[in-house]
N, C-alpha and C positions, 0 to 999 in steps of 0.2 A: 880621474874623476868618481871612481866608485870602483868599493872592495868589499867582496864576503868573503873571509876566510874562514870561516866555522860551517862545516859542514853539516845540513840540515836535516835529521830523518822524524820519521813519524812509525810510530808503531802503536795498536790501539789498547793495549794492557801494559802494566807494569812489567808481568811475566817476560812478555815476548820482548822487550828491549833487555831485563838480565841476560837473557838465552843468547840474544844476538850479539852482546857487549861481552858473553863469558865474565860476566861480574865474579871478582874472587877474592884471595885472600889478599890480592897486592890494591885491595881497593879502599880507600878510605869516601866513605858514603856519606857526607852531611846532610839530614835530613829533619824532621819533624815527628813526634810521637804517634800524632792525629791521622800522619801520612803511613807509616811504617807499621803500625798496628794492621789496618786494611787493607795496605796493598804490598808489603812487603815482607811483613814475620814469616806467611806462609811457606815461602821461596826458600827459605832457612840458607841464606846466602853467608860463606866465612868471609863476609867482607867485615870491617873495623866499621862499624854505627855508630856515631853521635849524634845526638838528639840538640839539637838547636834551643830548640824552647825550654830545654834544661837549663840554661846560661842565662835566661831573660827573656821576657816579653819584649815586642816591639821591634822597633828596627835596627840593624845591625851600630854596635857601639862599639868604640876600641877598647872595652872593659870586657864586654860578650866576644869580641875577637880573642883576646889575650887569654879568656880565661880558656878557651876551645884548645889554643894553641898549647899551652901548656896541658891540657890534658892529653893531646895525641904527641906529646914530646918523646922523642925516640924511637915512635912503632914505626915501623918501617912501612911505606907505600908508593905505589910506583903512581899511583891514578887517583885524580880527585873527582868525584860524582856527587855533583847538587842537585838534593833534590828538592824542593818547595818553592817557594814565592820570593820576593824581592832579597827579602835577609838571608836566606839562605845562600842566593844566586850569590850574592854581594860579598859574605862572607867566603866561600867556596873558591870565588876566585885568588884571594890571597892565599888561600893554603899550596899554592903552586908555585908560590915565590922562594926561592932559595935564601935562606940564612933568615927568615922572618921570625923574630921571638915579639917584636912589639907592633902592634897595627900602625901606632902611628907614624913610627919610622920609614911606615911607606905612603903612607900620607903624605908626609912632609918630607918625601925623596932625601931622605939623611942614609938611605942604604939604594944597593945598585937595584934597579928593579929585572930579576933574572930569573925566565920561567924553569923550572928544573922537572915537572911535573906535567902528566896529558892531565885537561880538563874535560869532563862532560859535565851536558847543564841540561835541566828537566824541569822547567816551569810547571811550577801548578796554581797559577792564576792568571791572568789573560790581560798583561799591563805593562808588566816591567822591559819587556823586549831584551832583558839586560841579558838573556842567553848569545843574544850576537851579538854585544857591545862588548867596549874593551873598557868601560868605567865601572868602575865598584865607588860605591854612597858607604858613608859610615857616618855616625855622630861621634864625636869628637869632644867627649865632655870636658877636657880641659880647655876645650875653646870657645866653648857652649855654641857650637854651628857646626853642622855638617860640611865633610870635605869631601872631594871627588879625586880619584885616583884613576886616570885616563892612559893607559899604556895597551900596547897592543900584547905585551907579555902576559895579562889575564884575559886575554880572549880564549872563549873556549873552542877546543878542537873538534868538539861536536854538538850541538842543540839537537836536543830529542825532545817531541811534541807528543804526548799522551792525551788524550780526551779524556780517557776515566778519570783522571788523578784530578780535575775539576770538581767531580761529584761532590766532594763534602766541604767545597770552598760556600762558608755563608752569603748568602745574596750582598751583605751591605760590603762584601769584601770583594767579592764578583764587579759590583757597580763601581765601586773606585776605581780598582784597577784596570777595568776596560776604560773608562773617560780615562785615566793617566794614558791609555793608549792610543786613544784620540787626540789629546794634546800631544804626545810625541809627533805624529802624523801630522798634525798642524804647525808644529813650530817647528818642524824641520821643513816642512815646505816653504815655510817664509824666509830661513836660513839664507843668512849671506855664500854659504858655501852650497847650497842646493842645486841640481843640475836636472838635466831634464832624467837624467836613472834614478834617483834619487826621489822625484817626482814620482815618477810611474809609482813607487812602492806607497809613498804617503798618498797619493790621490786612490790607489786602491784598497787602502787600510782605512781610509775615513769612509768609505761606502761602504765597506765592509758590516765595520763596527755600527755606522749608523742604521743600517738595514735593523742589526739585530736590537739595535735598540729601540728601533721606531716597531720592531716584534714583540719585545716586551709590552711599551706602553700600549697596546694595544690587546696582547695575550695574556699579560700577567708575567710573573716571574718566573714562572715553569718552562716561559718559552725557550729559555736559555738553553737549558736537558738538552737540545733537538740540536743546539746550535754549537755546543764547544768547540769542535773543529775548526769548524769557519772563525772564532773569534781567539782560540790560540793562534791560527796562521794568521789574523789581521798584525795581532800583538806582535807576533814576527817580522810581518813587512815594516810594521814602524818602528819595531828595532832597528831593522835591515835601514829603515831612511835616516833615522835620528846618529844610528852608528856611524855614517856617513858625513852628513850634515850638518850635526849638533842639535841641541835645543836652547830656547833663550828665556827670556823674564820672566815667562810664567814658573818653571823651573828655578829659576835664580831666587827669586821673591816669594817664593814658597819657603826655602831653605832655614832663614830663621824659627819661621813657625812652627815646623817639623820637628827642630831641634833645640827650641826652647820650650817650647809646648808638648812636643811628642804626638804629634798628629799625624797620623799615617800618610807617607809619603802622594798615595793619589788622590787621598781627601783632599792635602793639602794642597794639591797643585789645582786642584776644582777651582776651588774659592778664587782663582786669580785669572781661571781661565778669558773669561771674557770681557774682564775688567783692562786686561793688559791687550787685548785683540783692538777693544775700540779705542783706545788709546795709540796701538799702532794704524787704527784706519787715519784717526783725525790728523796725527802727524803726517802721513803720505797717503792720499788716497789713489793714488795715480799707478802703485808699484804693483807688484804682482799679488799683494792683495785682493785686487779687484777679481783673478783671477780664481785664488782662494775660495772669494765669497762665491763665487760661479758654482765652484765643486758641491759647496756644505748647501746653496740654494736649491742645485737638484736635487741633491739626497733627502734634504728636508720639504722637500716638493714644494718651496715655493716659486711662485710665478715671477716672470721675468720682468713683465709691470711694475710686482710689486718689489724686487730688489734696485729695479733702476730709478723708483721713488724716493724710496730710502734703504740706501745697500746696506747699512747695520742692523736690518732685519733677522738678517741673520741670524747674530751671537742672541736677539732676546730668543726667539725661536728656537737655538738651540740650548740656551738657559730653560727654558719651561720643558722641553725633551728630556733633558738631564735631572733637571728636578723630580722628575714622576721616577726616576731612579732612586735618585740620595738627593738628600737636603745640600741645602747650599747654604752657610751659615756666617752670620759677621762674624769679623775676628776678634769681639769681644765674646763670643759664648767658648773661646779655649783660654781663656783667660787672659789674652794680650791687654796691654794698660794703655790710656791715650797717648802717652809720651815714649811708648816704644816704636810709636811709626814714624819716629824721627830716627829712633836709635838701629832700627829693623834697615831702614834705607842706609844709614853709614856703614852697617855690617855689610849689606850687600855689595853695595860701593869697592869694599873696602876688599873681601874673601869670593867673590862670585863673577872676575871677569872671564874666567875663560868660557861660561854661559854668557855672559850680559854681551861677549863678541859674535855671538850668535843671533842678535838680534837683527828684526826687520829695519827698524831704523833705533838710530842711538836713544835712548832714555836718559835724561838729565836726571840730574841729582832731586829737583822739583815734580819732577814726570814722576818719579817711584815714589815720592812723599805723599802725595794726592793719591795713588793708585790705593796705598794702604791706609790713608784717609778717608776713601771714599768704602772702601772694605768695611772700615772698622763696627 
């Protein structure tokens, strides 16, 4: 019913972490230049450092991963340490695999998925939860879509939460990543694989995230600085929940947008959140979506009589709150063409069945097409 195989640890600074983990020449550290300079350089560590941002911007792709694989080829290391956002973490997971020479081979399972190195993941955004999941996502450019590898071989041995590493994160990226954590918690709560254990983590994450969002809405962007640890923890809770129960259509529908137009993961997911949940409610208003709506209503301070009179008010008020943090854009804003509402629908049904299996209720081809059309 429930598994957490990763040790979760907390340190206030990167220096404390480096000392506790005795980082050495046996470690490959995958990170980014803007994190290395202020937080790691002064430690003068003997590790092999790879700066992911030197191999391309944006989210991970097969080309980016293969370039880094070529760079470290032949270098002996026993442990992989990923310090960064979702891109760094998803890339780092692949570097523990035995005999990997081409990332696409792993995503298409053309090679055995066998772990041969220890993995330590240190998230520097507050959204992916990927430090405690067995999933890596990358854009496979030859396929013009994103693909996911889900396997316990890429689970981290240790996840480390260090609040100071969020200080340099621009507010836009903070907001979209935190919204992504909320989506993880909401989608996993409704998943057919959810149970009382996963829902404990989902519900707690929802409450913590919305509490910080309300504070930012009231006091401004700088409110987040005193609540980094809370948001990191909430993101971790949501990661534990969706690592066990999975996410569904919000993620599935966002993948063609992310893959085709390079929209960052959290931002792409945000565009679909309430549209998908409105359809869920319309198709089955009597199931556990009622429980989720009550949780949302309580945290959004919606009165019970308002909720009973209009259960979908939670999605309208949630949209208003999230809109104060980050803009929700029509899909055409990203360059999407009208005919792609049909093309994206076909792509999702063909390539994202792993995620669609976690939907609250099944969505038909027409349901998915209408969601794209409504957001276009």
